[in-house]
DOBALUM-992308 format. One record per residue: x, y, z of N, C-alpha, C in turn. Coordinates in nm, 2 decimals. Last residue first. Example, Ala and Ser with C-alpha at 12.3 -4.5 7.8 and 13.67 -1.06 7.14 Angstrom:
// DOBALUM-992308
[atom [1.28, -0.22, 0.71], [1.37, -0.11, 0.71], [1.29, 0.00, 0.79]] [atom [1.32, -0.57, 0.78], [1.23, -0.45, 0.78], [1.32, -0.33, 0.78]] 
END
This chain:
// DOBALUM-992308
[atom [-9.99, -0.67, 4.92], [-9.98, -0.81, 4.93], [-10.10, -0.87, 5.01]] [atom [-10.00, -0.41, 4.68], [-10.04, -0.46, 4.81], [-10.04, -0.61, 4.82]] [atom [-9.75, -0.25, 4.50], [-9.83, -0.37, 4.51], [-9.87, -0.40, 4.65]] [atom [-9.69, 0.03, 4.30], [-9.70, -0.02, 4.44], [-9.80, -0.14, 4.44]] [atom [-9.47, 0.16, 4.07], [-9.58, 0.07, 4.09], [-9.58, 0.02, 4.23]] [atom [-9.37, 0.47, 3.91], [-9.36, 0.37, 4.01], [-9.49, 0.28, 4.02]] [atom [-9.15, 0.70, 3.74], [-9.28, 0.63, 3.75], [-9.26, 0.50, 3.84]] [atom [-8.97, 1.01, 3.81], [-9.00, 0.89, 3.73], [-9.14, 0.82, 3.77]] [atom [-8.69, 1.14, 4.00], [-8.82, 1.15, 3.92], [-8.85, 1.02, 3.85]] [atom [-8.45, 1.10, 4.10], [-8.56, 1.03, 4.17], [-8.69, 1.05, 4.10]] [atom [-8.27, 1.26, 3.97], [-8.27, 1.12, 3.93], [-8.39, 1.04, 3.99]] [atom [-8.38, 1.58, 3.86], [-8.35, 1.49, 3.97], [-8.37, 1.34, 3.93]] [atom [-8.45, 1.74, 3.65], [-8.32, 1.67, 3.64], [-8.30, 1.57, 3.75]] [atom [-8.67, 1.90, 3.68], [-8.68, 1.79, 3.57], [-8.55, 1.71, 3.56]] [atom [-8.87, 2.03, 3.92], [-8.74, 1.99, 3.89], [-8.74, 1.88, 3.79]] [atom [-9.13, 2.08, 4.01], [-9.09, 2.12, 3.87], [-8.95, 2.09, 3.83]] [atom [-9.13, 1.96, 4.27], [-9.15, 2.10, 4.25], [-9.10, 2.15, 4.11]] [atom [-9.08, 1.66, 4.20], [-9.00, 1.75, 4.29], [-9.02, 1.89, 4.24]] [atom [-9.26, 1.35, 4.18], [-9.22, 1.48, 4.13], [-9.15, 1.56, 4.24]] [atom [-9.35, 1.03, 4.06], [-9.29, 1.11, 4.17], [-9.24, 1.24, 4.11]] [atom [-9.66, 0.87, 3.98], [-9.54, 0.95, 3.93], [-9.48, 1.03, 4.05]] [atom [-9.81, 0.54, 4.00], [-9.80, 0.69, 4.03], [-9.67, 0.74, 3.97]] [atom [-10.04, 0.27, 4.05], [-9.93, 0.33, 3.97], [-9.93, 0.48, 4.00]] [atom [-10.12, -0.02, 4.23], [-10.13, 0.12, 4.22], [-10.01, 0.18, 4.14]] [atom [-10.30, -0.30, 4.31], [-10.19, -0.25, 4.23], [-10.21, -0.10, 4.19]] [atom [-10.52, -0.42, 4.42], [-10.39, -0.45, 4.49], [-10.27, -0.38, 4.41]] [atom [-10.74, -0.37, 4.28], [-10.75, -0.33, 4.42], [-10.62, -0.36, 4.49]] [atom [-10.58, -0.24, 3.98], [-10.67, -0.33, 4.05], [-10.68, -0.29, 4.20]] [atom [-10.46, -0.01, 3.90], [-10.49, -0.11, 3.80], [-10.59, -0.21, 3.85]] [atom [-10.52, 0.32, 3.99], [-10.52, 0.19, 4.03], [-10.54, 0.09, 3.91]] [atom [-10.32, 0.62, 3.95], [-10.43, 0.54, 3.91], [-10.41, 0.39, 3.96]] [atom [-10.19, 0.95, 3.97], [-10.22, 0.82, 4.04], [-10.33, 0.75, 3.97]] [atom [-10.05, 1.19, 3.93], [-10.09, 1.11, 3.82], [-10.12, 0.96, 3.86]] [atom [-9.80, 1.21, 4.20], [-9.90, 1.26, 4.11], [-9.94, 1.16, 4.01]] [atom [-9.65, 1.27, 4.51], [-9.71, 1.17, 4.42], [-9.82, 1.23, 4.33]] [atom [-9.36, 1.41, 4.60], [-9.50, 1.44, 4.58], [-9.56, 1.35, 4.47]] [atom [-9.14, 1.22, 4.69], [-9.17, 1.36, 4.75], [-9.32, 1.39, 4.73]] [atom [-8.91, 0.95, 4.77], [-9.03, 1.01, 4.70], [-9.07, 1.14, 4.76]] [atom [-8.56, 0.89, 4.75], [-8.68, 0.94, 4.82], [-8.79, 0.98, 4.72]] [atom [-8.31, 0.70, 4.82], [-8.40, 0.72, 4.70], [-8.53, 0.76, 4.76]] [atom [-8.10, 0.67, 5.00], [-8.19, 0.78, 5.01], [-8.26, 0.81, 4.88]] [atom [-7.97, 0.43, 5.00], [-7.90, 0.54, 4.93], [-7.99, 0.66, 4.92]] [atom [-8.14, 0.26, 5.12], [-8.03, 0.31, 5.20], [-7.96, 0.43, 5.13]] [atom [-8.47, 0.35, 4.99], [-8.34, 0.27, 4.99], [-8.24, 0.34, 5.09]] [atom [-8.70, 0.51, 5.03], [-8.71, 0.37, 4.98], [-8.58, 0.29, 4.99]] [atom [-8.89, 0.71, 5.20], [-8.75, 0.68, 5.19], [-8.73, 0.54, 5.16]] [atom [-9.16, 0.68, 5.22], [-9.11, 0.79, 5.13], [-8.96, 0.78, 5.11]] [atom [-9.39, 0.42, 5.23], [-9.26, 0.47, 5.27], [-9.21, 0.57, 5.17]] [atom [-9.71, 0.45, 5.32], [-9.63, 0.45, 5.19], [-9.50, 0.50, 5.23]] [atom [-9.86, 0.26, 5.58], [-9.80, 0.38, 5.53], [-9.73, 0.35, 5.40]] [atom [-10.17, 0.08, 5.59], [-10.03, 0.08, 5.59], [-9.98, 0.21, 5.53]] [atom [-10.44, 0.13, 5.69], [-10.39, 0.00, 5.66], [-10.24, -0.01, 5.66]] [atom [-10.69, 0.31, 5.86], [-10.55, 0.31, 5.82], [-10.51, 0.16, 5.80]] [atom [-11.02, 0.27, 5.72], [-10.93, 0.28, 5.83], [-10.78, 0.26, 5.78]] [atom [-11.33, 0.38, 5.61], [-11.19, 0.35, 5.57], [-11.10, 0.37, 5.69]] [atom [-11.65, 0.21, 5.67], [-11.55, 0.32, 5.68], [-11.41, 0.28, 5.64]] [atom [-11.80, -0.02, 5.66], [-11.86, 0.11, 5.62], [-11.77, 0.23, 5.63]] [atom [-11.64, -0.23, 5.75], [-11.76, -0.19, 5.82], [-11.81, -0.05, 5.79]] [atom [-11.37, -0.11, 5.58], [-11.41, -0.21, 5.68], [-11.53, -0.15, 5.76]] [atom [-11.13, -0.04, 5.34], [-11.27, -0.03, 5.38], [-11.30, -0.14, 5.47]] [atom [-10.81, 0.09, 5.42], [-10.89, -0.02, 5.37], [-11.03, -0.01, 5.42]] [atom [-10.56, 0.32, 5.30], [-10.67, 0.29, 5.39], [-10.75, 0.17, 5.33]] [atom [-10.22, 0.40, 5.28], [-10.33, 0.33, 5.22], [-10.43, 0.30, 5.33]] [atom [-10.05, 0.72, 5.27], [-10.08, 0.60, 5.33], [-10.20, 0.53, 5.26]] [atom [-9.80, 0.98, 5.26], [-9.91, 0.91, 5.20], [-9.93, 0.78, 5.28]] [atom [-9.69, 1.33, 5.27], [-9.69, 1.19, 5.32], [-9.81, 1.12, 5.27]] [atom [-9.50, 1.57, 5.07], [-9.62, 1.51, 5.13], [-9.60, 1.38, 5.19]] [atom [-9.23, 1.79, 5.13], [-9.29, 1.67, 5.07], [-9.41, 1.63, 5.14]] [atom [-9.21, 2.06, 5.28], [-9.18, 2.03, 5.14], [-9.25, 1.91, 5.08]] [atom [-9.34, 2.04, 5.55], [-9.20, 2.04, 5.52], [-9.17, 1.98, 5.38]] [atom [-9.61, 2.02, 5.61], [-9.55, 2.15, 5.61], [-9.40, 2.16, 5.59]] [atom [-9.73, 1.77, 5.56], [-9.68, 1.80, 5.70], [-9.62, 1.94, 5.71]] [atom [-10.02, 1.69, 5.40], [-9.90, 1.78, 5.39], [-9.85, 1.81, 5.52]] [atom [-10.14, 1.36, 5.32], [-10.15, 1.49, 5.39], [-10.02, 1.56, 5.37]] [atom [-10.34, 1.09, 5.19], [-10.22, 1.16, 5.22], [-10.25, 1.29, 5.29]] [atom [-10.45, 0.78, 5.04], [-10.48, 0.90, 5.11], [-10.34, 0.97, 5.14]] [atom [-10.59, 0.54, 4.83], [-10.47, 0.61, 4.87], [-10.51, 0.74, 4.93]] [atom [-10.80, 0.27, 4.93], [-10.78, 0.40, 4.87], [-10.65, 0.46, 4.92]] [atom [-10.98, -0.04, 4.87], [-10.87, 0.04, 4.92], [-10.88, 0.18, 4.87]] [atom [-11.22, -0.10, 4.76], [-11.18, -0.17, 4.87], [-11.07, -0.10, 4.95]] [atom [-11.32, 0.01, 4.53], [-11.33, 0.09, 4.65], [-11.30, 0.01, 4.78]] [atom [-11.27, -0.12, 4.30], [-11.39, -0.17, 4.38], [-11.40, -0.10, 4.51]] [atom [-11.04, 0.04, 4.22], [-11.16, 0.01, 4.13], [-11.29, -0.03, 4.21]] [atom [-10.94, 0.26, 4.48], [-10.92, 0.15, 4.40], [-11.05, 0.12, 4.32]] [atom [-10.95, 0.62, 4.50], [-11.00, 0.49, 4.53], [-10.96, 0.39, 4.43]] [atom [-10.76, 0.87, 4.64], [-10.78, 0.80, 4.51], [-10.83, 0.66, 4.54]] [atom [-10.73, 1.17, 4.82], [-10.79, 1.04, 4.81], [-10.81, 0.99, 4.66]] [atom [-10.65, 1.43, 4.88], [-10.55, 1.33, 4.83], [-10.61, 1.20, 4.79]] [atom [-10.85, 1.56, 4.99], [-10.81, 1.60, 4.86], [-10.71, 1.50, 4.80]] [atom [-10.87, 1.46, 5.25], [-10.95, 1.40, 5.15], [-10.92, 1.44, 5.01]] [atom [-10.60, 1.40, 5.44], [-10.66, 1.51, 5.37], [-10.74, 1.45, 5.25]] [atom [-10.60, 1.18, 5.73], [-10.55, 1.24, 5.60], [-10.62, 1.36, 5.56]] [atom [-10.63, 1.00, 5.94], [-10.75, 1.06, 5.88], [-10.71, 1.12, 5.74]] [atom [-10.38, 0.92, 6.02], [-10.48, 0.82, 5.99], [-10.60, 0.87, 5.92]] [atom [-10.24, 1.15, 6.04], [-10.17, 1.04, 5.98], [-10.26, 0.92, 5.96]] [atom [-10.40, 1.32, 6.19], [-10.40, 1.34, 6.04], [-10.32, 1.22, 5.97]] [atom [-10.61, 1.22, 6.43], [-10.47, 1.20, 6.39], [-10.46, 1.21, 6.24]] [atom [-10.84, 1.19, 6.56], [-10.79, 1.32, 6.55], [-10.65, 1.32, 6.51]] [atom [-11.13, 0.98, 6.54], [-10.99, 1.00, 6.51], [-10.95, 1.14, 6.49]] [atom [-11.40, 0.94, 6.57], [-11.33, 1.00, 6.68], [-11.18, 1.02, 6.66]] [atom [-11.56, 0.85, 6.36], [-11.50, 0.75, 6.45], [-11.41, 0.81, 6.56]] [atom [-11.68, 1.09, 6.27], [-11.76, 0.96, 6.27], [-11.70, 0.87, 6.37]] [atom [-11.51, 1.30, 6.25], [-11.62, 1.31, 6.35], [-11.69, 1.18, 6.36]] [atom [-11.18, 1.31, 6.21], [-11.29, 1.23, 6.16], [-11.40, 1.23, 6.27]] [atom [-10.99, 1.59, 6.15], [-11.06, 1.52, 6.25], [-11.17, 1.44, 6.17]] [atom [-10.65, 1.71, 6.07], [-10.79, 1.67, 6.03], [-10.85, 1.59, 6.14]] [atom [-10.41, 1.93, 5.93], [-10.47, 1.87, 6.05], [-10.61, 1.83, 6.02]] [atom [-10.13, 2.02, 5.72], [-10.27, 1.97, 5.74], [-10.29, 1.91, 5.88]] [atom [-9.95, 2.33, 5.70], [-9.96, 2.18, 5.73], [-10.10, 2.14, 5.75]] [atom [-9.87, 2.58, 5.63], [-9.98, 2.52, 5.56], [-9.99, 2.37, 5.58]] [atom [-9.70, 2.67, 5.84], [-9.64, 2.62, 5.71], [-9.74, 2.55, 5.62]] [atom [-9.93, 2.57, 6.10], [-9.82, 2.64, 6.05], [-9.76, 2.58, 5.92]] [atom [-10.24, 2.43, 5.98], [-10.16, 2.48, 6.08], [-10.04, 2.56, 6.02]] [atom [-10.58, 2.38, 5.89], [-10.44, 2.42, 5.85], [-10.37, 2.48, 5.96]] [atom [-10.82, 2.11, 5.87], [-10.77, 2.24, 5.93], [-10.63, 2.26, 5.88]] [atom [-11.12, 1.95, 5.79], [-10.98, 1.97, 5.76], [-10.94, 2.11, 5.81]] [atom [-11.33, 1.71, 5.91], [-11.30, 1.85, 5.91], [-11.15, 1.87, 5.89]] [atom [-11.54, 1.46, 5.78], [-11.41, 1.50, 5.81], [-11.39, 1.65, 5.80]] [atom [-11.75, 1.30, 5.67], [-11.76, 1.36, 5.81], [-11.62, 1.39, 5.86]] [atom [-11.76, 1.23, 5.41], [-11.66, 1.16, 5.50], [-11.68, 1.20, 5.64]] [atom [-11.96, 1.39, 5.32], [-11.98, 1.25, 5.30], [-11.88, 1.17, 5.38]] [atom [-11.87, 1.65, 5.40], [-11.99, 1.59, 5.46], [-12.00, 1.44, 5.44]] [atom [-11.59, 1.80, 5.48], [-11.63, 1.70, 5.38], [-11.75, 1.62, 5.44]] [atom [-11.49, 2.13, 5.52], [-11.57, 2.02, 5.58], [-11.62, 1.93, 5.47]] [atom [-11.18, 2.32, 5.53], [-11.29, 2.26, 5.46], [-11.37, 2.15, 5.55]] [atom [-11.04, 2.48, 5.72], [-11.02, 2.49, 5.58], [-11.14, 2.44, 5.50]] [atom [-10.98, 2.64, 6.04], [-11.07, 2.57, 5.95], [-11.03, 2.59, 5.80]] [atom [-10.66, 2.63, 6.19], [-10.78, 2.70, 6.15], [-10.85, 2.62, 6.04]] [atom [-10.47, 2.58, 6.50], [-10.50, 2.55, 6.36], [-10.64, 2.61, 6.33]] [atom [-10.36, 2.57, 6.76], [-10.33, 2.68, 6.67], [-10.35, 2.64, 6.52]] [atom [-10.44, 2.34, 6.90], [-10.45, 2.47, 6.97], [-10.42, 2.59, 6.87]] [atom [-10.44, 2.08, 6.84], [-10.53, 2.16, 6.76], [-10.54, 2.30, 6.82]] [atom [-10.31, 1.91, 7.01], [-10.23, 1.97, 6.90], [-10.31, 2.07, 6.82]] [atom [-10.46, 1.99, 7.33], [-10.42, 1.91, 7.22], [-10.34, 1.99, 7.12]] [atom [-10.56, 2.05, 7.60], [-10.44, 2.11, 7.54], [-10.38, 2.03, 7.43]] [atom [-10.78, 1.98, 7.74], [-10.69, 1.87, 7.70], [-10.56, 1.92, 7.63]] [atom [-10.92, 2.21, 7.79], [-10.89, 2.12, 7.90], [-10.78, 2.02, 7.86]] [atom [-10.94, 2.34, 7.55], [-10.89, 2.42, 7.66], [-10.85, 2.33, 7.78]] [atom [-11.06, 2.15, 7.38], [-10.92, 2.20, 7.35], [-10.86, 2.26, 7.47]] [atom [-11.22, 1.87, 7.45], [-11.23, 2.01, 7.49], [-11.08, 2.06, 7.48]] [atom [-11.41, 1.62, 7.30], [-11.27, 1.68, 7.31], [-11.28, 1.83, 7.34]] [atom [-11.61, 1.35, 7.39], [-11.60, 1.50, 7.38], [-11.45, 1.54, 7.39]] [atom [-11.79, 1.07, 7.27], [-11.67, 1.13, 7.33], [-11.67, 1.28, 7.30]] [atom [-12.00, 0.97, 7.12], [-12.03, 1.03, 7.25], [-11.91, 1.09, 7.32]] [atom [-11.96, 0.89, 6.87], [-11.95, 0.79, 6.97], [-11.97, 0.84, 7.11]] [atom [-11.95, 1.12, 6.72], [-12.07, 1.04, 6.72], [-12.07, 0.93, 6.82]] [atom [-11.80, 1.39, 6.93], [-11.80, 1.28, 6.83], [-11.92, 1.20, 6.83]] [atom [-11.76, 1.72, 6.96], [-11.85, 1.61, 7.01], [-11.86, 1.50, 6.90]] [atom [-11.51, 1.95, 7.04], [-11.56, 1.85, 6.94], [-11.64, 1.75, 7.01]] [atom [-11.42, 2.29, 7.09], [-11.47, 2.17, 7.14], [-11.53, 2.08, 7.03]] [atom [-11.27, 2.49, 6.96], [-11.29, 2.50, 7.10], [-11.33, 2.36, 7.16]] [atom [-11.06, 2.55, 6.69], [-11.14, 2.45, 6.76], [-11.15, 2.48, 6.91]] [atom [-11.09, 2.86, 6.51], [-11.01, 2.77, 6.59], [-11.11, 2.67, 6.66]] [atom [-11.20, 3.08, 6.38], [-11.21, 2.95, 6.31], [-11.12, 2.84, 6.38]] [atom [-11.41, 3.32, 6.55], [-11.29, 3.26, 6.51], [-11.30, 3.12, 6.45]] [atom [-11.56, 3.53, 6.79], [-11.56, 3.49, 6.65], [-11.42, 3.43, 6.61]] [atom [-11.60, 3.42, 7.12], [-11.54, 3.51, 7.03], [-11.54, 3.45, 6.89]] [atom [-11.71, 3.22, 7.27], [-11.79, 3.35, 7.26], [-11.73, 3.45, 7.17]] [atom [-11.52, 3.03, 7.29], [-11.63, 3.00, 7.19], [-11.72, 3.13, 7.18]] [atom [-11.18, 3.09, 7.31], [-11.31, 3.13, 7.36], [-11.42, 3.11, 7.26]] [atom [-10.91, 2.93, 7.40], [-10.99, 2.95, 7.28], [-11.13, 2.97, 7.33]] [atom [-10.72, 3.11, 7.64], [-10.80, 3.00, 7.60], [-10.86, 3.03, 7.46]] [atom [-10.61, 3.32, 7.80], [-10.52, 3.22, 7.74], [-10.60, 3.09, 7.71]] [atom [-10.74, 3.54, 7.89], [-10.76, 3.41, 7.97], [-10.68, 3.30, 7.91]] [atom [-10.64, 3.73, 7.72], [-10.65, 3.75, 7.86], [-10.66, 3.63, 7.94]] [atom [-10.67, 3.63, 7.46], [-10.54, 3.64, 7.51], [-10.54, 3.67, 7.66]] [atom [-10.86, 3.41, 7.32], [-10.88, 3.51, 7.43], [-10.75, 3.52, 7.50]] [atom [-10.92, 3.33, 6.99], [-10.82, 3.33, 7.09], [-10.85, 3.44, 7.19]] [atom [-11.25, 3.20, 6.90], [-11.13, 3.28, 6.88], [-11.04, 3.28, 7.00]] [atom [-11.41, 2.90, 6.79], [-11.40, 3.02, 6.87], [-11.27, 3.09, 6.83]] [atom [-11.65, 2.63, 6.74], [-11.54, 2.71, 6.71], [-11.53, 2.83, 6.80]] [atom [-11.75, 2.31, 6.80], [-11.76, 2.44, 6.85], [-11.64, 2.52, 6.82]] [atom [-11.91, 2.05, 6.63], [-11.78, 2.12, 6.65], [-11.82, 2.27, 6.69]] [atom [-12.18, 1.96, 6.67], [-12.06, 1.87, 6.66], [-11.93, 1.94, 6.69]] [atom [-12.35, 2.16, 6.70], [-12.37, 2.05, 6.79], [-12.26, 1.95, 6.78]] [atom [-12.30, 2.26, 6.37], [-12.35, 2.30, 6.50], [-12.39, 2.17, 6.58]] [atom [-12.22, 2.21, 6.12], [-12.15, 2.14, 6.22], [-12.20, 2.17, 6.36]] [atom [-12.37, 2.39, 5.97], [-12.40, 2.24, 5.95], [-12.34, 2.16, 6.06]] [atom [-12.26, 2.63, 6.06], [-12.41, 2.60, 6.08], [-12.43, 2.45, 6.07]] [atom [-12.00, 2.60, 5.96], [-12.03, 2.62, 6.11], [-12.17, 2.59, 6.14]] [atom [-12.03, 2.60, 5.69], [-11.99, 2.48, 5.76], [-12.02, 2.49, 5.91]] [atom [-12.11, 2.87, 5.65], [-12.20, 2.76, 5.61], [-12.16, 2.63, 5.69]] [atom [-11.88, 3.00, 5.74], [-12.01, 3.02, 5.81], [-12.11, 2.91, 5.77]] [atom [-11.68, 2.90, 5.57], [-11.67, 2.87, 5.71], [-11.81, 2.89, 5.77]] [atom [-11.68, 2.73, 5.27], [-11.73, 2.85, 5.33], [-11.75, 2.83, 5.48]] [atom [-11.62, 2.48, 5.18], [-11.51, 2.57, 5.22], [-11.56, 2.70, 5.29]] [atom [-11.73, 2.16, 5.18], [-11.78, 2.30, 5.20], [-11.66, 2.38, 5.25]] [atom [-11.71, 1.90, 4.93], [-11.67, 1.97, 5.05], [-11.73, 2.11, 5.06]] [atom [-11.71, 1.58, 4.77], [-11.77, 1.71, 4.79], [-11.72, 1.77, 4.93]] [atom [-11.43, 1.45, 4.60], [-11.51, 1.44, 4.72], [-11.57, 1.57, 4.76]] [atom [-11.44, 1.41, 4.26], [-11.40, 1.49, 4.36], [-11.49, 1.47, 4.48]] [atom [-11.38, 1.09, 4.11], [-11.48, 1.19, 4.15], [-11.42, 1.28, 4.26]] [atom [-11.11, 1.03, 3.88], [-11.17, 1.02, 4.01], [-11.27, 1.13, 4.04]] [atom [-11.09, 0.87, 3.58], [-11.10, 1.00, 3.64], [-11.17, 0.99, 3.77]] [atom [-10.88, 0.60, 3.55], [-11.02, 0.64, 3.57], [-11.02, 0.77, 3.64]] [atom [-10.66, 0.39, 3.36], [-10.68, 0.52, 3.43], [-10.83, 0.56, 3.43]] [atom [-10.62, 0.16, 3.23], [-10.68, 0.15, 3.36], [-10.71, 0.29, 3.42]] [atom [-10.50, 0.18, 2.97], [-10.60, 0.08, 3.00], [-10.68, 0.10, 3.12]] [atom [-10.32, 0.39, 2.99], [-10.42, 0.40, 2.88], [-10.53, 0.29, 2.91]] [atom [-10.16, 0.31, 3.20], [-10.25, 0.42, 3.22], [-10.36, 0.43, 3.11]] [atom [-10.01, 0.10, 3.10], [-10.11, 0.07, 3.20], [-10.21, 0.19, 3.21]] [atom [-9.86, 0.25, 2.92], [-9.93, 0.14, 2.87], [-10.05, 0.10, 2.97]] [atom [-9.73, 0.43, 3.09], [-9.83, 0.48, 3.00], [-9.92, 0.37, 2.94]] [atom [-9.55, 0.25, 3.23], [-9.65, 0.33, 3.30], [-9.77, 0.37, 3.21]] [atom [-9.39, 0.15, 3.03], [-9.48, 0.06, 3.10], [-9.59, 0.13, 3.17]] [atom [-9.27, 0.39, 2.95], [-9.35, 0.31, 2.85], [-9.44, 0.22, 2.93]] [atom [-9.12, 0.46, 3.17], [-9.24, 0.54, 3.14], [-9.33, 0.47, 3.04]] [atom [-9.04, 0.19, 3.39], [-9.01, 0.28, 3.29], [-9.14, 0.35, 3.25]] [atom [-9.05, 0.18, 3.76], [-9.08, 0.12, 3.62], [-9.04, 0.23, 3.52]] [atom [-8.97, 0.07, 4.08], [-8.95, 0.17, 3.98], [-8.97, 0.11, 3.84]] [atom [-9.20, -0.07, 4.32], [-9.10, -0.08, 4.21], [-9.09, 0.04, 4.13]] [atom [-9.27, -0.18, 4.64], [-9.27, -0.06, 4.55], [-9.16, -0.08, 4.45]] [atom [-9.50, -0.38, 4.82], [-9.37, -0.37, 4.75], [-9.38, -0.25, 4.66]] [atom [-9.64, -0.44, 5.15], [-9.64, -0.37, 5.02], [-9.50, -0.39, 4.96]] [atom [-9.62, -0.63, 5.37], [-9.75, -0.56, 5.33], [-9.75, -0.50, 5.19]] [atom [-9.38, -0.72, 5.44], [-9.48, -0.82, 5.43], [-9.62, -0.76, 5.39]] [atom [-9.18, -0.52, 5.20], [-9.20, -0.58, 5.34], [-9.32, -0.68, 5.32]] [atom [-8.96, -0.34, 5.00], [-9.04, -0.46, 5.01], [-9.06, -0.50, 5.16]] [atom [-8.85, -0.12, 4.74], [-8.89, -0.14, 4.88], [-8.98, -0.26, 4.89]] [atom [-8.76, -0.14, 4.48], [-8.70, -0.04, 4.57], [-8.73, -0.06, 4.72]] [atom [-8.70, -0.33, 4.20], [-8.76, -0.33, 4.34], [-8.68, -0.23, 4.43]] [atom [-8.75, -0.23, 3.88], [-8.65, -0.23, 3.98], [-8.72, -0.23, 4.12]] [atom [-8.81, -0.34, 3.55], [-8.87, -0.31, 3.68], [-8.77, -0.33, 3.79]] [atom [-8.58, -0.21, 3.31], [-8.64, -0.33, 3.38], [-8.70, -0.28, 3.51]] [atom [-8.65, 0.03, 3.08], [-8.58, 0.00, 3.20], [-8.65, -0.11, 3.27]] [atom [-8.73, 0.15, 2.83], [-8.68, 0.01, 2.84], [-8.60, -0.02, 2.96]] [atom [-8.66, 0.48, 2.93], [-8.70, 0.39, 2.82], [-8.64, 0.25, 2.85]] [atom [-8.75, 0.78, 3.08], [-8.70, 0.64, 3.10], [-8.75, 0.56, 2.98]] [atom [-8.78, 1.04, 2.96], [-8.72, 1.02, 3.09], [-8.66, 0.88, 3.11]] [atom [-8.92, 1.05, 2.72], [-8.78, 1.06, 2.71], [-8.71, 1.03, 2.84]] [atom [-9.19, 1.07, 2.79], [-9.14, 0.94, 2.75], [-8.99, 0.94, 2.73]] [atom [-9.22, 1.34, 2.83], [-9.21, 1.25, 2.95], [-9.15, 1.12, 2.91]] [atom [-9.27, 1.44, 2.58], [-9.15, 1.47, 2.65], [-9.12, 1.38, 2.76]] [atom [-9.52, 1.32, 2.54], [-9.41, 1.29, 2.44], [-9.27, 1.32, 2.51]] [atom [-9.68, 1.43, 2.73], [-9.64, 1.29, 2.74], [-9.53, 1.25, 2.65]] [atom [-9.66, 1.73, 2.90], [-9.64, 1.67, 2.76], [-9.59, 1.53, 2.77]] [atom [-9.85, 1.69, 3.20], [-9.77, 1.76, 3.11], [-9.76, 1.70, 2.97]] [atom [-9.97, 1.60, 3.44], [-9.88, 1.51, 3.36], [-9.80, 1.59, 3.26]] [atom [-9.98, 1.79, 3.74], [-10.02, 1.77, 3.61], [-9.92, 1.68, 3.53]] [atom [-10.00, 1.63, 4.06], [-9.92, 1.72, 3.97], [-9.96, 1.69, 3.83]] [atom [-10.23, 1.66, 4.34], [-10.18, 1.59, 4.22], [-10.10, 1.69, 4.13]] [atom [-10.35, 1.77, 4.55], [-10.21, 1.78, 4.55], [-10.15, 1.71, 4.43]] [atom [-10.64, 1.96, 4.53], [-10.58, 1.83, 4.51], [-10.43, 1.85, 4.48]] [atom [-10.63, 2.23, 4.77], [-10.66, 2.17, 4.64], [-10.60, 2.04, 4.63]] [atom [-10.60, 2.27, 4.99], [-10.65, 2.30, 4.99], [-10.68, 2.27, 4.85]] [atom [-9.77, -0.66, 6.03], [-9.65, -0.59, 5.99], [-9.67, -0.44, 6.03]] [atom [-9.98, -0.81, 5.98], [-9.94, -0.74, 6.10], [-9.80, -0.68, 6.07]] [atom [-10.16, -0.72, 5.68], [-10.06, -0.81, 5.75], [-10.02, -0.74, 5.88]] [atom [-10.48, -0.58, 5.75], [-10.36, -0.59, 5.67], [-10.27, -0.69, 5.75]] [atom [-10.71, -0.51, 5.89], [-10.72, -0.59, 5.77], [-10.60, -0.61, 5.69]] [atom [-10.58, -0.23, 6.03], [-10.70, -0.30, 6.01], [-10.69, -0.38, 5.88]] [atom [-10.40, -0.07, 6.28], [-10.39, -0.15, 6.16], [-10.51, -0.23, 6.15]] [atom [-10.34, 0.24, 6.43], [-10.44, 0.13, 6.41], [-10.41, 0.06, 6.28]] [atom [-10.01, 0.30, 6.56], [-10.12, 0.33, 6.47], [-10.21, 0.21, 6.46]] 
END
């Protein structure tokens, strides 16, 4: 994966906070516990009191990144950049002469061309979901509602680096941002991007398996940045209120 500026080392997926009074009963007066540490990030488990104290001071409602979900409208705007088509069973190709929301060809700003039928890429069975004009990112959906995405500006076709813009939460000075995507297997994946030369590039992944005892994160919600180096969030498991891995966390960029 591309590392930039770090140590060498269909709706927003946020989960509602719910009743804060009830949530405060989850954890009280727990000392900050280090769960993960490397030369790029550290992740701590914190108590709910500490989380809400910081949330009251630093939570900022994030602007929704504008998008176009209407396929016909997006198709017109993307004319000359993305060629869509339907599956031609006789020729076993994605045929741009047939109506469909599958990728046939992509022409990137850097002049490179991706031809699905020649290169047989992973985009052979994905369908249009949204286009984000300000990001120049096209989001697609594959099996099990998994995310696939393309950055038309820099030519990246890797969802692990492009992400799903619905997950994005910017740091206060927009130097960093949290991004993520859904791989189709219950829990989401997350990573940090850093701004460089007018765009955001992959900086470091957010580990979802934090300890040898399999203390796992699943779906990050109620995210806010205290600073450009300090991120707070809540871990959730599909409405499960008894799992010991539920709770509140602090991520520190080094």
